[in-house]
N, C-alpha and C positions, 0 to 999 in steps of 0.2 A: 502475505504473511499473516495478516490479522486473523483471517478465518482459522488458520492452523493453530495460532496461539489461543484463540477462543476455545477451540475444541480441547486443546491441552489443558487449559485452565479449568474448564468444566469437569474434565475427568478428575483432576486433582481435587477439586471441591467436593466431588462425590466419593473421595477416598480411594480412587483408583490410580495406581501408578502407571506411568507410561515410559516408553523409550523414545527419546527425542533424537532425531537424526538431522545433522546440519552439514551442509557442504561448506568445508573450510576453504577449499581452493580447487581450481580445475585448470587443466592445460588441454590444448587442442579443441576439438569440437564436441566436448561433453555437453549434454543437452540442457543442463540447468546451471545457474550462476551461484557464486559464493553467497552464503546466507540463506539459501533455499532450505526450507525445513520440511521434514516429514515426521509424523507422529505415529508410532506403532503402539496399539493398545494390547492389553493382555490377552484378549480373545483372538489376536492375529489381524484384526482389521487395521487399516491405515487411514490417516487423514493427510492430504497433501501428496506430493510426489517429488522425488528427486531425479526423475527422468524416465521411470518405468523400466521394464525389461529385466535383464539379467541382474543388474546391480540391486534393484529393489528386492528381488527374490533372495539374493544373498543376505541382504540386510534383515529381512524378515526372519531368516534362520538365526542370524546372530542375536536378534532381539530376544528370541526364546531363551538364550543363554543368560542374558541380563535379567530376565524375569525370574529365572531359576536361582541366580545368585542374590538378587535383590539389592544390588549396589554396583557402583563402578562406572567407569567411562573408558573409552579407548578411541584411538585414531587409526583408521584403516584406509589404505590406498587401493584403488581398483583401476586396472588398465582396460580400457574399452577398445578392443581391437575388432577388426572387421569380421573375424570368425565368430566372435560372441554374438554379433548382431546380424549375421548372415541369415539366420533362421527367423528373424523378426522383421524382415523387410525394412531395415533401418540402415542408413548410411551415417555412421557415427564413430568417432575414434578419439582417443586422448586418454588423459588420466584424471581421476577425481579423488580428492581426499575428503573423507567423511569423519565427523565426530559423532560417535554413538554414546549415549549416556542414559543411565537409569534414573528416572525422576520419581522419587517417592512422594506420596501425598502429605508432605509436611507443611507446617504453617509458613516456614521460610519460603518454600517454593510457591505456595499459593499466593503469598503476599508479593513476591517478586514479579510473578506474571500478572497479577492484578495491577501492579504499578506500570508494567509495560503496556497493558491494554489502555490504562488511563492516559498515558503519554500519546499513544497512537490516536486515541479518540479526541484528544484536545489539541492536537498539532503542537505539542510541546517539544522543545529541543532536548536532546539527550541521547544516551546510547546505553546498550547493554554490553557488559564486558565480562568475558570468561577467561580465567587464568588457566593456561594449559600447562601440563607437566613437562618439564625439560628432562626429567630422568627416565620416564617410561611412557611409551605410546600405547601399551597394551592394557594396562590396568591401573587406573588412578582415580582419585576422587575429584570431581569437578568443583571449582569455586567460582562464584558468579555474583555480580551486583549490577545495579542500574545507576548511572550517573545522570543527574539532571541539574545543571548549574553546579552549586556547591553541595547539593543534596545527594546522599548516597544511601541506596536501599538494597538490602540483601546481606547474606552471611559473609561475603568477601569484603573485607575492610581495607581500603587502600590509603596510602599516605597522601597528603595534599600535593606533594611533589609529583607522585605517580599520576594522580588525577589530572594535574596540569599538563603533564607530558601526553597522556592519552587524549585529553580534550583538544589539545592543539592539533594532534594528528587526525583525530576523528572529524574535526571541523572541515578538513580538506578531502574527506572520503566521499565518493559518490556512491559507494556500495560497501557492504560488509567485507572485512578482510583482517589479515593477521598484522599485528604490530609487535615488533621486537624492540624492547628497551632494556636498560640495565636491570630493572626490577623484575623482568620476566617476559614470557611470550603470552600475548593476549589476543583473543579473537574479539574484535569490536564490531558491534552491529548498531549503526545509527538508527534511530527511530524512523522507520520508513513510512512517513505519512503520505498516503496516496491522494490526498486532496479532497476538498469539499466542493461538490457541484451544486450550484444554485440554479434551479430550473424555474424560470418565470413563465408560467403558463401551464395549466394542467390538462391540456387536451390530449388527443390520441398520440401525437408525436411526443408529448411530454412523458406519457406512460412508457412508450417504447424506449425513449432515451434513458429514462430513470432505470429501467430494468437492465439494459445493457451496461450502463455506466456502473451500476451497483455490482454487477458481475465482474467488473474489472477493478474493483477496489475503491471506487469513489464513495464517500459519504454523501448522501443525497438529501437536499433540502428543496422542497417544492413550495412555491407561493402562487396563489391565485385568489381572486375575489369571489369565486363561485364555489360554495361548499358542495354542490352536487358533482363537481369535478375534482376539487382538492379534498380528498378524504383518504383514510387509511385503507378502505376497500380497494381503491384504485392504485394506491401507492403504499403497499405494505412494507416496502423496503426504505421508506423515506420519513424524514421529519416534515410534516405537512403544516403549513400555516395559511389559514384563510384570512386575508387582509381586507379591510374596509376600502382601502385605496392603495394604489401603488406609490403614492407620495411617501418619501422617506422609508422605502421598503427595506433598505439595508441597515437602518439605524440600530436594530436589535442584534446585528451580527458583527463579528470582527472580520472584515474582508481584507485580505492581504495575500502574501505569498502562499500558494497552495489553495487559493480560492479560484473557482472556475464559474463564470456566469454565462448562462445560456438563456437568451431572450426569445420567447416563442409564444407571445400572448395572442389574443384573437383580434387585435387591432393595431394599426400604425401608431395612433396617438399613445397607446399604452407602451408600445415598444420604444417610441421616442423618449417618453418620460423616464423609462427604466434605463435606457442607454445613457441618457444625460447624467443620471445618478451613478451608474456603473463606472463611467469615465472619471469620476472623482475618487475612485478607490484605487488600491494597489493590487487588484486582482491579477493573478497570473494569466488568465485568459478571459476574454469577453467575446462572445459570439452572438449574432442576431440572425434569425431566420428571415427570409424574404428575397424578393427579386432585386435586380440591379437598379430598377427604376425606383423602388421603395427606398433602397439605400441612398440614392441620390437626393430624394426629397428630404429624408431625415438628416442626412449630412449637411445639406445646404442650410437647413434651419439651425443646426447646432453650430455651424460656422458663424452665424449671426449672433450667437449667444456667447461667443468668445472661445469656443473649443477650437483648438488648433488642428490643422490638417495632419500634422505629424501624429497627434494623439488619435485621430480618427483612423489613420492608416494602421494602427495597432489592433483594430477591431477585426474579427473574422466575420466578414459579411460579403456575399452570402455565406452562411455557415456550412461547415462540413467539407471533407475532401471530395474532389470531383471524381465520382465513380459511376455517374449516370443513374443515381438513385431516383426512384419515382414514388414508391409507397412509403407510408410512415415508418415501417420497419426498416426499409432500405435507407431512408434518410437518416434514421437513428444510427445505423451502422456507420454512415459517413461522418456524422457528428462525433460519435464516441471515438472513432479512429483518429479524428483531428485532436480530440481531447487527450488521448494517449500520447500522441506525437508531441503536443504542447507540454505535457507532464514530463516526458523524457527530456526534452530540450531545456526545461527549467531547472533540472537537477544541478 
């Protein structure tokens, strides 16, 4: 989601309006889930996807009408039957309900999506809420705001009671969805933070893991004590930190839910030192590269230092899903697959 929001935000800052397309709901085997966004630019280019094929083609046509009018929003339903997809070699069916809206480059819109990006980048709790029209599904003006604690950002101003009702239900949501309360119908999108991945060790495997994990939405932080390895040239997608020592390496960061730690330094002693520190955090995931014999040596030592076997059992070691990986690129695939699995299970 973040990449699409960034593209949308950049267009608005340049004074260019867009049409934002959001999946409100789906039934059956429609290819993408609620909350998925696609941005249509005035030149016809798109950012993101709502599943491809026939639906996207129809949406691009509808987007032209919004650019011509220069305003408005509408809710459209599409039925994805086998005949539509027969010529596309796709097996897909069901219904999908889309919200299409024209977003002009106003200060309100720029500020609202700036706030959303800030929340996504800082792992802050909150959600974006859009009030949908109960009177018309074809042509209405969208109202939207962002709720973060008691703070409210955006042109839509809600009462304290409404915020409390929405916040209570949003806290239980695993994904975006519709909420119906007395005050209206709202589409609520919790800030979908994809997690921060801390890679300890900037070798070849670190590069491959960072590249793949970044492509799946993780924010990347890399640490190593060698500046010839830990640098922006090798890790353009990451925040890079060259440390004098791995002692207290997590002190400068807030490690908690949504933090993923991958330990892959060049030596057992470094790995042991980092793992001992990582186990004192509330990270969602801790993984360590290495053989079963290495794991035993390190675990035996940590047990003498008061670390419990129950805590050690929570570490992913050897790291990665078992797929027979051999090369750094293949091992990175197994690691990132396990990270995605852990991220899904932690929601």
